[in-house]
C-alpha positions as a Python dict, from the first residue, in 0.01 Angstrom:
ca = {
    (1, 'M'): (0, 0, 0),
    (2, 'T'): (96, 367, -8),
    (3, 'R'): (163, 571, -312),
    (4, 'R'): (483, 773, -330),
    (5, 'R'): (454, 1142, -406),
    (6, 'R'): (586, 1226, -749),
    (7, 'R'): (825, 1513, -802),
    (8, 'F'): (827, 1714, -1120),
    (9, 'S'): (1120, 1909, -1257),
    (10, 'P'): (1084, 2281, -1324),
    (11, 'E'): (1128, 2208, -1695),
    (12, 'F'): (839, 1960, -1692),
    (13, 'K'): (614, 2212, -1517),
    (14, 'E'): (715, 2489, -1756),
    (15, 'E'): (634, 2277, -2061),
    (16, 'A'): (291, 2180, -1925),
    (17, 'I'): (207, 2541, -1830),
    (18, 'R'): (314, 2668, -2173),
    (19, 'M'): (94, 2412, -2346),
    (20, 'V'): (-206, 2549, -2156),
    (21, 'L'): (-125, 2918, -2193),
    (22, 'E'): (28, 2933, -2540),
    (23, 'G'): (-111, 2619, -2698),
    (24, 'G'): (-473, 2710, -2639),
    (25, 'R'): (-542, 2374, -2477),
    (26, 'T'): (-744, 2300, -2168),
    (27, 'V'): (-587, 2211, -1836),
    (28, 'A'): (-771, 1880, -1843),
    (29, 'S'): (-639, 1774, -2184),
    (30, 'V'): (-279, 1862, -2100),
    (31, 'A'): (-307, 1688, -1762),
    (32, 'R'): (-431, 1370, -1932),
    (33, 'E'): (-149, 1382, -2185),
    (34, 'F'): (115, 1419, -1913),
    (35, 'D'): (-57, 1172, -1679),
    (36, 'I'): (-92, 1421, -1392),
    (37, 'N'): (-389, 1536, -1188),
    (38, 'G'): (-581, 1824, -1342),
    (39, 'S'): (-591, 2008, -1010),
    (40, 'T'): (-214, 1988, -985),
    (41, 'L'): (-166, 2140, -1328),
    (42, 'G'): (-433, 2400, -1258),
    (43, 'N'): (-245, 2506, -945),
    (44, 'W'): (80, 2537, -1142),
    (45, 'V'): (-91, 2752, -1404),
    (46, 'N'): (-253, 2976, -1140),
    (47, 'R'): (70, 3020, -943),
    (48, 'N'): (316, 3053, -1230),
    (49, 'G'): (114, 3132, -1538),
    (50, 'S'): (188, 3501, -1543),
    (51, 'F'): (561, 3429, -1520),
    (52, 'F'): (558, 3200, -1826),
    (53, 'A'): (317, 3409, -2031),
    (54, 'R'): (580, 3674, -2107),
}
């Protein structure tokens, strides 16, 4: 049984990144809340964090 790859909207990613950067929360806690892998969220923050931290 294979697992399908999930796709996340830009709005979903933006909200999760903002919670880490502006909400003072850890990547792990936000990832658990949104039911996504912590490494995935960490990659989003590293790639796009400076864009959303304006």
